[in-house]
C-alpha positions in Angstrom: -17.3 58.1 37.9 -13.9 58.2 36.1 -13.1 61.7 34.8 -11.5 62.0 31.3 -7.9 63.2 31.2 -6.7 65.7 28.7 -5.0 63.0 26.7 -8.3 61.0 26.6 -10.2 64.1 25.5 -7.6 64.6 22.7 -8.1 61.0 21.7 -11.9 61.3 21.6 -11.8 64.6 19.8 -9.5 63.0 17.2 -11.8 60.1 16.9 -14.8 62.5 16.4 -12.9 64.3 13.6 -12.2 61.0 11.9 -15.9 60.0 12.2 -16.9 63.4 10.7 -14.5 63.0 7.9 -15.8 59.5 7.1 -19.3 61.0 7.1 -18.1 63.7 4.7 -16.5 61.2 2.4 -19.8 59.2 2.4 -21.6 62.4 1.5 -19.2 63.1 -1.4 -19.6 59.6 -2.7 -23.4 59.2 -2.2 -24.8 62.7 -2.5 -22.6 64.7 -4.9 -23.9 65.2 -8.4 -23.3 62.0 -10.4 -21.7 61.8 -13.9 -22.7 59.4 -16.6 -21.5 58.3 -20.0 -18.8 60.9 -20.3 -17.4 59.3 -23.4 -20.5 60.3 -25.3 -19.7 64.1 -25.1 -16.0 63.4 -25.5 -16.6 61.5 -28.8 -18.7 64.4 -30.1 -15.9 66.8 -29.4 -13.3 64.5 -31.1 -15.5 64.1 -34.2 -15.9 67.8 -34.5 -12.2 68.4 -34.2 -11.4 65.8 -36.9 -14.1 66.7 -39.3 -11.9 68.7 -41.7 -9.2 67.3 -44.1 -6.1 68.5 -42.3 -3.8 66.4 -40.1 -4.3 65.9 -36.4 -2.4 65.0 -33.3 -3.3 63.2 -30.1 -1.5 61.9 -27.0 -1.5 58.5 -25.5 -0.8 58.1 -21.8 -0.6 54.9 -19.7 -0.8 54.2 -16.0 -2.1 57.5 -14.7 -3.0 55.8 -11.5 -4.9 58.8 -10.1 -1.6 60.7 -10.1 -1.7 64.3 -8.8 1.9 65.4 -8.8 2.9 63.9 -12.2 -0.2 63.7 -14.3 -2.4 66.5 -13.0 0.4 68.9 -12.1 2.9 68.3 -14.9 1.5 66.3 -17.8 -1.9 67.9 -18.1 -0.5 71.5 -18.4 1.9 70.3 -21.1 -0.9 68.5 -23.0 -3.0 71.6 -22.9 -0.3 73.7 -24.5 0.9 71.0 -27.1 -1.6 71.7 -29.8 -3.2 68.3 -29.5 -6.7 67.4 -30.6 -7.5 64.8 -27.9 -5.9 62.4 -25.4 -6.3 58.7 -24.9 -5.6 56.7 -21.8 -4.2 53.2 -22.7 -5.3 51.8 -19.4 -5.0 52.2 -15.6 -6.2 55.7 -15.5 -7.3 54.9 -11.9 -5.4 53.2 -9.2 -8.4 51.0 -8.3 -12.0 50.5 -9.3 -13.5 52.2 -6.2 -16.0 55.0 -6.5 -13.6 57.5 -4.9 -11.0 56.6 -7.5 -13.4 57.2 -10.4 -14.5 60.5 -8.9 -10.9 61.5 -8.5 -10.0 60.8 -12.2 -13.0 62.6 -13.3 -11.9 65.6 -11.3 -8.4 65.3 -12.7 -9.5 65.0 -16.3 -11.7 68.1 -16.0 -8.5 70.1 -16.0 -7.9 69.1 -19.7 -8.8 71.6 -22.4 -9.0 68.8 -25.0 -11.4 65.8 -25.1 -10.2 62.4 -23.9 -11.1 58.7 -24.0 -10.3 55.9 -21.6 -9.3 52.3 -22.2 -10.9 49.8 -19.8 -7.8 48.3 -18.1 -6.9 46.1 -15.2 -7.2 48.9 -12.5 -10.5 50.1 -13.9 -11.9 46.6 -13.4 -10.7 45.7 -9.9 -12.8 46.1 -6.8 -16.0 45.8 -8.7 -15.1 48.7 -10.8 -16.5 47.3 -14.1 -20.0 48.7 -13.5 -18.6 52.1 -12.4 -16.6 52.4 -15.6 -19.7 51.5 -17.6 -21.9 53.9 -15.8 -19.5 56.9 -15.6 -17.8 56.6 -19.0 -19.3 54.0 -21.3 -18.9 50.4 -22.6 -15.8 48.3 -21.9 -15.1 47.9 -25.6 -16.1 50.3 -28.3 -15.0 52.1 -31.5 -14.9 55.8 -32.6 -15.1 56.2 -36.4 -14.2 59.8 -37.3 -13.6 61.4 -40.7 -9.8 61.2 -40.3 -9.2 58.1 -38.1 -10.6 55.0 -36.6 -10.1 54.4 -32.8 -10.8 50.9 -31.4 -10.9 50.1 -27.7 -10.7 46.5 -26.5 -11.3 44.9 -23.1 -8.3 42.8 -22.0 -9.5 42.2 -18.4 -11.5 39.0 -19.2 -14.7 40.8 -18.3 -15.8 40.6 -22.0 -15.1 37.2 -23.8 -12.2 37.8 -26.2 -13.7 35.7 -29.0 -16.7 37.9 -29.1 -14.5 41.0 -29.3 -12.4 39.6 -32.1 -15.5 38.7 -34.1 -16.8 42.3 -33.6 -13.4 43.6 -34.6 -13.2 41.6 -37.7 -16.6 42.8 -38.8 -15.5 46.3 -38.1 -12.3 46.0 -40.1 -14.2 44.5 -43.0 -15.6 48.0 -43.6 -12.8 49.1 -46.0 -11.9 52.6 -45.1 -8.6 54.3 -46.1 -7.8 56.0 -42.9 -5.4 55.3 -40.0 -6.6 52.7 -37.5 -5.4 52.7 -33.9 -6.2 50.0 -31.3 -6.1 50.5 -27.6 -5.9 47.5 -25.2 -4.9 47.6 -21.6 -2.4 44.7 -21.6 0.7 44.7 -23.8 0.6 42.3 -26.8 4.4 41.9 -27.2 7.0 41.4 -24.6 9.4 44.4 -24.6 13.1 43.9 -25.2 13.8 45.5 -21.8 12.3 44.0 -18.6 9.8 46.3 -16.9 10.1 46.8 -13.1 8.1 44.3 -11.2 7.1 42.6 -14.5 5.0 39.4 -14.2 3.6 37.1 -16.9 0.0 38.2 -16.1 0.9 41.8 -17.1 0.6 40.8 -20.7 -2.4 40.0 -22.9 -4.1 36.8 -22.0 -4.9 34.1 -23.2 -2.3 33.4 -25.9 -5.2 32.8 -28.4 -6.3 36.4 -27.9 -2.8 37.6 -28.6 -2.4 35.5 -31.7 -5.8 36.5 -33.1 -5.0 40.2 -32.6 -1.5 39.9 -34.2 -3.1 38.2 -37.2 -5.8 40.8 -37.6 -3.2 43.6 -37.3 -1.1 41.9 -40.0 -4.0 41.2 -42.4 -6.1 44.4 -42.0 -3.4 47.0 -41.7 -3.7 48.3 -38.2 -1.3 51.3 -37.8 -0.6 50.9 -34.0 -1.7 49.0 -31.0 -1.3 50.9 -27.7 -1.1 49.3 -24.2 -0.3 50.3 -20.6 0.2 48.0 -17.6 4.1 48.2 -17.7 6.0 51.1 -16.2 8.2 51.7 -19.3 8.1 52.9 -22.9 8.5 50.4 -25.7 7.8 50.7 -29.5 8.1 47.4 -31.4 7.2 47.0 -35.0 5.7 43.7 -36.3 4.5 43.5 -40.0 4.3 47.3 -40.2 2.2 47.6 -37.1 3.6 49.5 -34.1 3.0 47.9 -30.7 3.6 50.6 -28.2 3.6 50.1 -24.5 3.4 53.3 -22.4 3.3 53.4 -18.6 4.8 56.6 -17.4 1.8 59.0 -16.9 2.0 59.1 -13.1 2.1 55.6 -11.7 5.1 54.1 -9.9 8.3 54.3 -11.9 12.0 54.0 -11.0 13.2 57.1 -12.9 16.0 55.2 -14.6 16.8 54.7 -18.3 14.0 52.1 -18.7 11.3 53.3 -16.3 10.5 57.0 -16.4 7.6 59.5 -16.7 6.5 60.2 -20.2 3.6 60.3 -22.7 3.4 59.4 -26.4 2.5 61.9 -29.1 0.9 60.6 -32.3 0.9 63.0 -35.4 -1.2 62.1 -38.4 -0.4 64.2 -41.5 -3.0 65.2 -44.1 -1.9 62.3 -46.4 -2.4 59.8 -43.6 1.3 59.4 -42.7 1.6 58.6 -39.0 4.6 59.4 -36.7 5.2 58.5 -33.1 7.3 60.4 -30.6 7.9 59.8 -26.9 7.8 62.8 -24.7 9.8 62.3 -21.5 9.1 64.3 -18.4 11.7 65.9 -16.2 13.5 63.2 -14.2 14.9 63.5 -10.7 18.6 63.1 -10.3 18.5 61.0 -7.1 16.8 57.7 -8.0 16.3 56.7 -4.3 14.7 60.0 -3.3 12.6 60.0 -6.5 11.4 56.5 -5.8 10.4 57.5 -2.3 8.7 60.6 -3.6 6.9 58.5 -6.2 5.7 56.1 -3.5 4.5 58.9 -1.3 2.5 60.5 -4.1 1.2 57.1 -5.2 -0.2 56.8 -1.6 -1.4 60.3 -1.7 -3.2 59.7 -5.0 -5.1 56.9 -3.4 -6.6 59.5 -1.0 -7.4 62.2 -3.6 -11.0 63.3 -3.3 -10.9 66.9 -2.2 -8.2 66.0 0.3 -10.7 64.2 2.5 -9.0 60.9 2.5 -5.7 62.6 2.9 -6.9 64.1 6.2 -8.4 60.7 7.1 -4.9 59.2 6.8 -3.4 62.0 8.9 -6.2 61.6 11.5 -5.6 57.9 11.6 -1.9 58.4 12.3 -2.7 61.0 14.9 -5.0 58.5 16.6 -2.3 55.8 16.6 0.2 58.4 17.8 -2.0 59.4 20.7 -2.5 55.8 21.7 1.2 55.1 21.5 2.0 58.2 23.5 -0.5 57.0 26.2 1.0 53.5 26.2 4.6 54.6 26.3 4.9 57.9 28.2 1.9 58.1 30.5 2.9 56.7 33.9 0.7 53.8 35.1 0.3 52.6 38.7 -1.1 49.1 38.8 -1.3 48.9 42.6 -4.4 49.9 44.6 -4.5 53.2 46.4 -4.1 52.0 50.0 -4.6 55.6 51.3 -8.3 55.6 50.4 -10.5 56.0 53.4 -14.0 54.5 52.9 -15.1 55.4 56.4 -17.0 58.6 55.6 -19.3 56.6 53.2 -19.6 53.7 55.6 -20.8 55.9 58.3 -23.8 57.3 56.5 -26.8 55.8 54.5 -26.2 55.4 50.8 -28.6 55.7 47.9 -28.0 53.0 45.3 -29.7 52.7 41.9 -29.6 49.2 40.4 -30.2 48.4 36.7 -31.0 44.8 35.7 -32.4 43.1 32.6 -34.4 40.6 34.7 -35.8 40.7 38.2 -38.5 39.0 40.3 -40.9 37.4 39.6 -38.5 36.1 36.9 -36.7 33.2 38.7 -33.0 33.0 38.1 -29.7 33.5 39.8 -29.4 37.2 38.9 -32.8 38.3 40.2 -32.3 36.3 43.4 -28.9 37.8 44.0 -30.2 41.3 43.4 -33.1 40.8 45.8 -30.9 39.5 48.5 -28.5 42.4 48.1 -31.5 44.8 48.2 -32.8 43.2 51.5 -29.3 43.3 53.0 -28.7 46.9 52.1 -32.0 48.1 53.4 -31.3 46.3 56.7 -28.2 48.4 56.8 -30.4 51.5 56.3 -29.4 52.2 52.7 -32.0 53.2 50.0 -32.2 51.1 46.9 -34.0 51.9 43.6 -34.2 49.0 41.2 -34.8 49.6 37.5 -36.1 46.4 35.9 -38.5 45.1 33.2 -42.2 44.8 33.7 -43.8 41.4 34.0 -47.4 40.3 33.9 -47.4 38.5 37.3 -45.3 41.1 39.2 -46.4 42.4 42.6 -49.0 45.1 42.4 -47.3 47.3 45.0 -43.5 47.6 45.1 -41.5 50.2 46.9 -38.5 51.6 45.1 -38.8 49.4 42.0 -39.2 51.2 38.7 -40.8 48.8 36.2 -40.1 49.5 32.5 -42.4 48.2 29.7 -40.8 45.9 27.1 -40.1 46.6 23.5 -39.6 42.9 22.8 -39.9 39.6 24.6 -37.7 36.7 23.5 -37.7 33.0 24.2 -40.5 30.4 23.8 -42.0 31.6 27.1 -41.1 35.3 26.5 -38.9 35.1 29.6 -36.2 37.5 28.3 -37.4 41.1 27.8 -35.9 44.1 26.2 -37.1 47.0 28.3 -37.9 50.4 26.7 -34.8 52.2 27.7 -35.8 55.3 25.7 -38.5 56.4 28.2 -37.7 59.8 29.6 -39.4 58.9 32.9 -36.6 56.5 33.7 -34.1 59.3 33.6 -36.3 61.6 35.6 -36.9 59.0 38.3 -33.2 58.3 38.7 -32.4 62.0 38.9 -35.0 62.5 41.5 -33.7 59.6 43.5 -30.2 61.2 43.4 -28.1 58.0 43.8 -24.6 58.2 45.2 -23.6 55.2 43.1 -25.2 53.1 40.3 -24.9 49.3 40.3 -25.5 47.6 36.9 -26.0 43.8 36.6 -25.8 43.3 32.8 -23.3 44.7 30.2 -26.0 45.8 27.8 -29.5 47.4 27.4 -30.6 48.5 30.9 -27.1 48.0 32.0 -25.9 50.4 29.3 -28.6 52.9 30.3 -27.3 52.7 33.9 -23.7 53.4 32.7 -24.9 56.3 30.7 -26.8 57.8 33.6 -23.8 57.4 35.8 -21.9 59.6 33.4 -24.7 62.1 33.1 -25.1 62.3 36.9 -21.3 62.1 37.5 -21.6 59.2 39.9 -19.5 56.0 40.0 -20.8 52.9 38.3 -20.2 49.3 39.7 -20.8 46.3 37.4 -21.4 42.8 38.7 -20.3 40.1 36.3 -23.1 37.5 36.8 -23.3 35.7 33.5 -21.0 34.0 31.0 -22.5 35.6 27.9 -20.8 33.2 25.5 -23.1 30.4 26.7 -26.1 32.3 25.6 -25.3 32.4 21.8 -28.6 30.5 21.0 -30.6 33.6 22.1 -28.7 35.9 19.7 -29.5 36.2 16.0 -25.9 35.9 15.0 -23.7 32.9 14.1 -23.0 31.1 17.3 -19.2 30.9 17.0 -19.0 34.6 16.1 -20.9 35.6 19.3 -19.1 33.0 21.5 -15.5 33.7 20.3 -15.5 37.4 19.6 -18.5 39.5 20.4 -19.3 38.3 23.9 -15.8 38.7 25.2 -15.3 42.1 23.5 -18.6 43.3 24.9 -17.7 42.3 28.5 -14.2 43.8 28.2 -15.5 47.1 26.7 -18.3 47.5 29.2 -16.3 46.5 32.3 -13.5 48.9 31.4 -16.0 51.8 31.3 -17.1 51.1 34.9 -15.4 52.2 38.0 -15.3 48.8 39.5 -16.3 45.2 38.8 -17.7 42.7 41.3 -17.1 39.0 40.5 -18.2 36.0 42.6 -15.1 33.9 42.3 -11.3 34.1 41.7 -11.5 32.1 38.6 -14.0 34.6 37.1 -11.6 37.4 38.0 -8.9 35.6 36.2 -11.1 35.4 33.1 -11.7 39.1 33.1 -8.0 39.8 33.4 -7.3 37.5 30.5 -9.7 39.3 28.2 -8.2 42.7 29.1 -10.4 44.2 31.8 -8.4 46.9 33.6 -11.0 48.3 36.0 -10.6 47.6 39.8 -12.0 44.1 40.5 -13.5 42.8 43.7 -14.1 39.1 44.4 -17.4 39.0 46.3 -19.5 35.8 46.3 -23.3 36.2 46.3 -24.9 35.7 49.6 -27.5 33.1 50.5 -30.2 33.0 53.2 -28.3 30.6 55.3 -30.5 30.8 58.4 -33.7 30.1 56.4 -32.2 26.8 55.3 -31.6 25.9 58.9 -35.2 26.6 59.9 -36.7 23.8 57.8 -38.6 21.3 59.9 -38.4 17.6 59.4 -42.3 17.5 59.4 -42.4 19.7 56.3 -39.8 17.6 54.5 -41.7 14.4 55.3 -45.0 15.8 54.1 -43.3 16.9 50.8 -41.7 13.4 50.5 -45.1 11.7 50.9 -46.8 14.1 48.4 -44.2 13.0 45.8 -44.6 9.3 46.7 -41.0 9.0 47.5 -40.1 5.9 49.7 -36.7 4.8 50.6 -35.1 6.1 47.4 -32.0 8.3 47.5 -33.1 11.7 46.2 -31.0 13.8 43.9 -32.0 17.4 43.4 -31.0 20.0 40.8 -32.2 23.6 40.4 -31.9 25.3 37.0 -33.7 27.1 34.3 -34.6 24.7 31.6 -32.5 26.2 28.8 -29.8 25.1 26.5 -26.9 26.7 28.3 -27.8 24.7 31.5 -26.6 21.4 29.9 -29.6 19.4 31.2 -29.4 16.9 28.3 -26.1 15.9 29.7 -27.7 15.0 33.1 -30.6 13.1 31.4 -28.2 10.9 29.5 -26.0 10.4 32.6 -29.0 9.4 34.7 -30.1 7.0 32.0 -26.6 5.4 32.2 -26.7 5.4 36.0 -30.0 3.5 36.1 -28.3 0.7 34.1 -25.2 0.7 36.4 -26.8 0.4 39.9 -29.4 -1.5 41.8 -29.8 1.3 44.4 -33.2 3.0 44.1 -33.0 6.8 43.4 -35.1 9.7 42.1 -33.8 12.8 40.4 -35.9 16.0 40.9 -35.2 18.8 38.4 -36.6 22.0 39.7 -37.1 25.0 37.4 -39.0 26.1 34.3 -37.9 27.3 30.8 -38.5 27.2 27.1 -36.9 23.7 26.8 -39.3 22.0 29.2 -41.4 20.3 26.5 -38.4 19.0 24.6 -36.7 17.7 27.7 -39.8 15.9 28.8 -40.0 14.2 25.4 -36.4 13.2 25.8 -37.1 11.7 29.3 -40.1 9.8 27.9 -38.1 8.4 25.0 -35.6 6.9 27.4 -38.3 5.6 29.7 -36.9 7.6 32.6 -40.1 8.7 34.1 -39.6 6.8 37.4 -36.1 8.2 37.9 -36.1 11.7 36.4 -38.8 14.2 37.2 -39.2 17.7 35.8 -40.8 19.3 38.9 -41.4 22.7 37.3 -41.1 26.1 39.2 -41.2 26.2 43.0 -42.0 29.4 44.9 -38.9 30.9 46.4 -40.3 30.7 49.9 -40.6 26.8 49.6 -37.2 26.2 48.0 -35.4 25.5 51.3 -37.8 22.5 52.0 -37.2 21.1 48.5 -33.4 21.3 49.0 -33.8 19.4 52.3 -35.7 16.7 50.5 -32.5 15.8 48.7 -29.6 13.7 49.6 -27.2 15.2 47.1 -27.2 18.0 44.6 -26.3 17.4 40.9 -25.3 20.1 38.4 -23.9 20.2 34.9 -24.2 23.8 33.8 -21.0 25.5 32.5 -22.5 29.0 32.1 -22.4 30.0 35.8 -20.1 32.6 37.3 -20.7 31.3 40.8 -23.6 28.8 40.9 -25.6 30.3 43.7 -27.9 27.3 43.8 -24.9 25.2 44.7 -24.3 27.3 47.8 -28.0 27.0 48.7 -27.8 23.2 48.3 -24.8 23.2 50.6 -26.7 25.3 53.1 -29.3 22.5 53.2 -26.5 20.0 53.9 -26.2 18.5 50.4 -22.9 17.4 48.8 -22.5 18.4 45.2 -21.5 16.7 42.0 -20.9 19.3 39.2 -19.2 19.7 35.9 -16.0 21.7 36.2 -16.3 25.3 35.1 -15.3 28.8 36.2 -18.4 29.2 38.4 -17.8 25.8 40.1 -14.1 25.8 40.6 -14.0 28.1 43.7 -17.2 26.7 45.4 -16.9 23.0 45.1 -13.8 21.6 46.8 -12.9 18.2 45.6 -13.7 15.4 48.1 -14.5 18.0 50.8 -18.0 19.2 50.0 -18.5 17.4 46.7 -16.9 16.5 43.4 -16.2 18.4 40.2 -15.5 16.5 37.0 -14.8 17.3 33.4 -17.8 17.3 31.0 -17.5 13.6 30.5 -20.5 11.5 31.2 -18.6 8.5 32.6 -16.6 10.4 35.1 -19.6 12.5 36.3 -21.7 9.4 36.5 -19.0 7.6 38.6 -19.1 10.3 41.2 -22.9 10.3 41.4 -22.9 6.5 41.8 -20.3 6.9 44.5 -22.6 9.2 46.5 -25.6 7.0 45.8 -23.9 3.8 47.1 -21.6 5.1 49.9 -23.7 6.6 52.7 -20.7 7.3 54.9 -19.1 9.4 52.2 -22.3 11.2 51.5 -22.6 12.0 55.2 -19.0 13.3 55.5 -19.3 15.6 52.5 -22.8 16.8 53.6 -21.3 17.9 57.0 -18.5 19.8 55.3 -20.9 21.4 52.8 -23.0 22.8 55.6 -20.0 24.3 57.3 -18.7 25.7 54.0 -22.0 27.5 53.2 -22.1 29.2 56.6 -19.6 31.8 55.4 -22.0 33.0 52.7 -24.8 34.6 54.6 -26.8 37.5 53.0 -25.9 39.8 55.9 -22.2 39.3 55.3 -22.7 39.7 51.6 -24.5 43.0 51.9 -21.9 44.4 54.3 -19.1 43.4 52.0 -20.7 44.9 48.9 -21.4 48.1 50.9 -17.7 48.3 51.6 -17.0 48.0 47.9 -19.4 50.9 47.3 -17.6 53.0 49.9 -14.1 52.2 48.4 -15.4 53.2 45.0 -16.9 56.4 46.2 -13.7 57.2 48.0 -11.7 56.6 44.9 -14.0 58.8 42.8 -13.7 61.6 45.4 -9.9 61.3 45.3 -9.8 61.5 41.5 -12.1 64.6 41.5 -9.8 66.4 43.9 -6.7 65.8 41.8 
């Protein structure tokens, strides 16, 4: 098993810290004491302060933007010492409407010794912040009517219809009261004489009808001032005796020049109702460029201000990136195999191999058959094998060295795919007692993942055989098909394979696929073996009896072996055989061997096309009889694109059958064009042309059959087991070498 390097340990420790910090952040947001309707208590304090007949003063700030350096560290201390009665935010107190931003501003405002009120502005509304403002502070538009002044807050975000607000405001202003009236609205009403940095048309009050209605009301009803934020400058414009003041320097991004600078506005109301306005600038930096960079930094910092948690998250993220960059740039890599590895010590002694698979006999399929043949071959070579596999109803009663695991869930119409209960402690105990030298997993999830986990626990190497193109099994997954095919399946294979110490693939085209998706683990091309000699031992008498039992006369017989499932592309063959029947006078039969959840639907399709005399769904055939069924055929037809090797194709060749198959990764290295068969694109006409060619040209069929038989001779089970055993030995040698470093 691969041992973690110090750099990898640092990487995972860093990752663990980030995960813990994220958990702590979630804890702060979800489990910290909540705060609700803060404006209620603030209004009570303001009314108490303004209950006597003397004058009063208050401050207006705009664009706090969760500022720490400017607003919390500089402006708040000055406001606390300025003899003010309360403070009003004209909008954008937060930098965004997220829960963390609202919790941050509440923490900042708690440093004030005077009450405060907030205007519902553009930043308060974004990122679904409207309901947070309503819950934590109060309504989006409201009024505060004290003994000495009337404060009116409007919603300029569009969340509340402006016509409704203006009707409410007119009714409010109809109550004749001789006291100063101040309106607060997040977006400026008038365009300042100086252009604000980054100014855009949507920064102002919209729509134009809202603006005109507010200007008319201010003129007709004697509003003293309308305060706004949203622009990073200070502007005081007078229209018909109403001051329209834009203030945007309470901590947000400014340029620290003559137009854009940090400030707040002080409003003093004398006992006789006279109102005066003064802008209070904060200390400006001398270097505009450095100040701008500093403002940008603290702007970013303010986004991560909740008890410094998000700040550390940012630091952790950069450390994570730095670690990966260091590994990518400075850590020396050697992409060549270690030719000094000596597998002989492991080849000279019996090995103990634990195999993990999500399906196994009596389930019939390419993976179970491949595992069974490998088990037989390894045991012949005196190795011990423990197979961890799901439990089936019709499994053998007595099995040596097979650990059957009960299922949590069975999927598919015939419940053929089973999710074994990988959480059973007895699985781990049995594997520990077995003491494997190496673990071999045959699937990249579930029992395969358990095998990988136990490999780490037991500190033994893990080999993974890539049997199946997962992207073609999207119909079994409760996720959008394209999402699984295009993203999840490839990422799953890559991630799992890179955690293993070696990957066995059946063909070179499959190896190329793994390299393309980013698999870096050592890869071994090793085709699955077939019981070649068993296919040579079939008697002509057995074949003839089978032929007679099926009432087959002088027809040419096509054979195919496949699970009756979507990914096997059987509909393609049904349609092609329907077309072939119309194109030729030569008699033929097509025997489709296998079972699966699509059997009933496929039979209905055959009946609809009246193909019963040409296309037969044979059903399952016992493994011990399969060689005879192959010999019954004259050619083997295949259309699946989900194979990594297509073991049934090699079996067909071992029976002397030429092949016509749809071109795919599992076919490319096995079927050699015009040598042992034909491979075509997934186009019915081209596939059908090749089948018709084999049907009508007996000499061609005979030549390809002879070549197919010779080709399959190189894929015996005995050679397969010996080659895999050498892969095991090389992997053990590599693991031993890495442990000694």
